[in-house]
N, C-alpha and C positions, 0 to 999 in steps of 0.2 A: 551385499553388493555395494560397492562404493560408487558415490555420485560426486566425487570430488571435482572433476572436471566440469560438471554441469554446475555445481555450486559456485565455482570460481567465475564461470561465464555469468551466471545470474546476479552475483554481487557486482560485477563490473557493469553489466547492463543497467541494473537498478541504480547504481551510483551515478553513472552518466546522465541517466534520465532525471534523477534528482536535481543534479546541477543545472540541466536545462530548465527545469521548473523553477528553480531559485532565480535564475536569470529573468524569466518572464515575470515572476511575482514582483520583482523589484521595479519593473517598468510597466505594470499592468495598465493597459489601455482599454477603454470602453469598446473599441473595435475589435478587441481580442475575444469578446464574449458573444457566442451564439446561443441559440436556444434549442434544446432537444424537444422531442414530442411530449416528454414528461415534464418539461419546463425546468428541469435542472440544468445549470449553466455548463457549458463546454468552453474550454479555452484552447488557445493554440498550443498551450503546454500539454494538454490532454493529448491531442493529436501528435505533437512532437515527441512526447514521451513514448507513445505506443509505436510510432514509426521507428524510433531509435532502438528500443528494446527488440522489436521484431527484426530489424535488420541485423543487429549484433548477434542474436541467437541463430538466425539463419546462417551467418557466416561461420559460426562454430559447429552447427549441427544441421548441415543442409539436407541429410538424407531422412526422408520421412518427417519433415518438420510439421509440427501441429501446434497451433496457438489458439487458445480461447481468450479473447480480449473483449473489452467493453465497447470500443469505438469502431466505426467504419467510415468510409470516405464519401458516403452519399451526399451529405450536405456540402462537402468540399468541392464536389463536382458540378454544383449548381452555378448558374450565372451570378456574377458578382462576388464570387468567393476567391477569385484568382489572387488578390493581394494577400489574404490570409494564407493561402497555400504556399505562396512565395515566402511569407515570413516563416512558416513552419519549416519549409525546405532549407532556408538559411540557418535556422536554429539547429536543425539536425546536422547539417554539414559543418557548422561551427563547432559542434560537440564532437564530431569525429575528428576534426583537425586537431582540437585541443588534447584529445586522447593520444593521437600520433600513431595508433596501431594499424589504421587502415588508411591506405592512400587512394581514396576514392572520392568522388563528388557525385552525389546523387541528384538526379533530375526531379522535377516536381512529380512526374508520373512514377519514378521509382518510390518516392515517398508515399504517394497514394496507394501504390501496390503493397508497400510494406504495412501500411495501416490496414488494408483489407486482408492481410495474411492472418489476421485474428479471427477469421470466420469459421474456424474448425468447430465441428459439433462435438468433439471429444469422443468419449466412450470408455468402456471397461478394458479394452485391449490397447496395448502399445503405450507410448509416452505422450503426454500433452502438457505443454506449458500453459499457465493460467495467469493472466495479467490484468490488473487494474491500473491504468497508466497514471491516474491521480485518484486515489481513493479519498473522498472528502473534498470534493470540488468546491463546495460552499465554504468550507474552512479555508481553503486556498485563496478564494476571492476575498475573504475577510482578512487575510494575512495571518491566519491561525493555522491549526494543525491539518496536515494531510500527509498521505504516504504513497510512495510507488510500491505496489505490492505484486510480487512475482513468486510463483510456486511451480513445481513439477509434479504432475501425476504419473505414476508408473503402474499400469494395470489397475487403475481406479483408486490407487491409494496416494496421498500426499507424501513425497519422499523428501522434499526440501522446500524451504520457504525463505524469501528475503523481503524485509521491509525497510525501505529507506525513508526516513522520517526527518526531513530538513529542518523543522522548526522545534523538534523536541529537544529540550535541555539534556546535556550529557549527565547531569546529575539528577538525582531522584527528585520527582515532583511529589507534592503532598497537598491535600485539601484543595483550596482555591488557588494556590500558588503554582501556576503552570509555566513559570518563567525562571531562567537561570540567573542567579545573582551576578554572574560574571558574563552574561550574554553568550555563553558557550552552548551553542545548539548544533544539531545536525547528527543523528544516530543512524547507524545501520545494524539492524538485527538479522541474524541468519541461523538457520538450523537445518540439520541433515538427519535423516532418520537413524536413530540409535546414537546420535552424537552429542545431544544437549543443545543448548542455545547460546549464542555469543552476541556481543555487541562491540562495535567500535565506532569511532567518529567517522564521519563521511570521507574524511581525508585518507582513511585507511590505516591509521595508526593505533597503537595500543589496544589490541583485542583483548577483551575479558570475557570469561564465562559467567553467565547470569543465572540467578535462581529466583523462582517465584517466592512470594511471601510464605513464611512459616507460620503465620498467625492462624490459629485454630478456633479462637474465641471470637464469634461474630461481633461481640461488642467492642473488640479492639481492631476490627477490620474496616477498611474504607473500600468503596466500590465505584466502579467506573459505569457510565452509561452514555449513550449517544447524545451529542449536543443537540441535534435536530429532534424536536418533539414528534416530527412526522415519521422518524425511523423507529422510535420505541416509545412506549406509553409510560411517561414519567410518573404519573400518578400511581399506577399499579406497581411500578419498580419501588416507589417510596413506601408503599404498603407492604410489600415483601421485605424490604430492608427493616421496617419496623418489626415485622413478625420475627425476623432473624435476631433482633436485638442490636442491629447496627445503629451506632450513635452518630458517626461522622456524616456530614452532608455528602452528596454524591459529587464525584468529579466528572464533569461532562466535557467530552472531547470529540471531535470529528474523526471518523476514519478508523482504520486498523492500527493507528498509533496506539490505541488502547491496549491492543495485544502486546505490542512492544513494551509499553510501560508495565503492564502486568507481569510479563516474563522476567522482569528485573526486580520485582517486588514493590513497586510504587503503590500498588493497591492489592487487595486480596480477592475481590469479587468483580465479576463483569456480568451485569444484568441487561439483557437485550430481549425486549417484548415487542415484536413487530405489530404494528396495527393491522387490522383486517384489511386485506387487499394489497398489503405490501409484500412484494415477492423478493426473497433473497436470491442473489446470484452467487455462483461458485467463486467469482472473483473477489466477492465482499469478505470471504473468510478463508479461503485455501491457504494463503501464505501465513496469515495471523494464527491459524489453528495449530500449525506445527511449531511456530515460533513460541507460542505460550505453553504448548505441551512438551516440546523438546524431546519427546519420547522417552526420556529418563529423568526428568526433573519436575513431574507434574504433582504438586501438593496443593495448589490453590483451589479454592471454592469457586467454581464458575457455573453461571446459569445461562444457558441459551434456550430460552423458553418461547414457544410460538403460541400465538393467541388463536 
């Protein structure tokens, strides 16, 4: 079964959301940051990205639309949040205007409803979109790596995935060097079941098929792990790397950007060892899992271990 139409819509939605996030990151204000119950920061870009992706996908696939996403509008409906809601609404409408495909202006209530469209419980039947509007929020706030991660499940299986990585260099990263010498950043990775994985700049030009690393000797391999120690046990990862014979130091990055970098061979191993009590969510891995596997190009050594 072909998912070409769905993939095209996912690429467009993720790309527009990434541009919205780039705009916010450039002018990040303290008032843009709220606090979740788990104390991880939430930005207007988080909400704007989810509203934009939700709206665009519903326009393309209105029948039986189902979205599993990270955010909801609960905090935005509280007293004192009106200014932020208006900023989110303006960002979304500006993004739609810049694209030119939709002659519509959303109200604040339209935006809040779009955000709340991500409350689906999913399931093993039918199709369900899975979205992390900003994966790596802390990286976003630091001006570092983050991704807009969007996937489609069909009868319980991931059939396509898109990762928009606005701050990832277009050229290979290695070791501690996570920056492009020419300041050329912004990658879009995408994969469809059975079709391999591709990468292009966020502007949509020059698509190339990517391949994971062919390194088989662990001594020659480099490995990725989470930037945040709260997400993965760095000490245990280091011990495992030593047992494998890995000599290179870890490359630590936020978000599913690691999956994109792994899919094009920037590293050979991804070690993630969640701490006790840390609960993984489907939007943390759905898009990245198919991007790195590509369904026809998986040679890399990957470890997804739970404590």
